[in-house]
Phi, psi and omega in degrees: 000121179276165184268133182279128175238134176227150183238156173224129177274126180271328181197135175273142176260114188252056180233107184303339186273354177266142175283324178290132181245340177196156172249138187224165174230155180228140173255133180236119178059021178065016182242316182242149171233138180241129178251164172089014174282152177239143165267115190247136176255109182246174180305339180265008185101186184285146168209170179253117174267136181288160176300142179215159170244159179250156176209158174269129171281178183296345173261003169095007179275149177275122178249154175235140180229130174297134177258357170213136179197154179291149179266331180248162174292318179295329176292315180297313179297322173303307179301314182293321177301310185291322180293314178292326177297316178293325180291314179295329174295316179294319174297318174301315175300319184294317181297317186284340174288336183271155184220136175279140177244120175288166183294318177294332175293324181289333185280339186289131175285138173284152186282150186299148174292125188298324183298316182294330178294337185284342182266000000 
């Protein structure tokens, strides 16, 4: 029996010049939740970056260290797959929630609200 992994997109980043496209959380086995995963668009396509912390090394350079990561390739692939699937679903939902209004439709006056007419 495998461990159930699910993902949720917490926030989409709507800035074309940013590499980070979304922030996500994953639930692992209905026991743990990890926040701060990032969907990143790189030259090689989308990937999931794990939450990390930064520190200064002895030479004063900023270094990053993952504070959560998969131990196996299959674990990493599973997290990446569920987060990217959630990301694409969120984009699809956002796209279907928006609606184009033609110029003809914009000129039509809305009918009065029947509830408001009762007063």
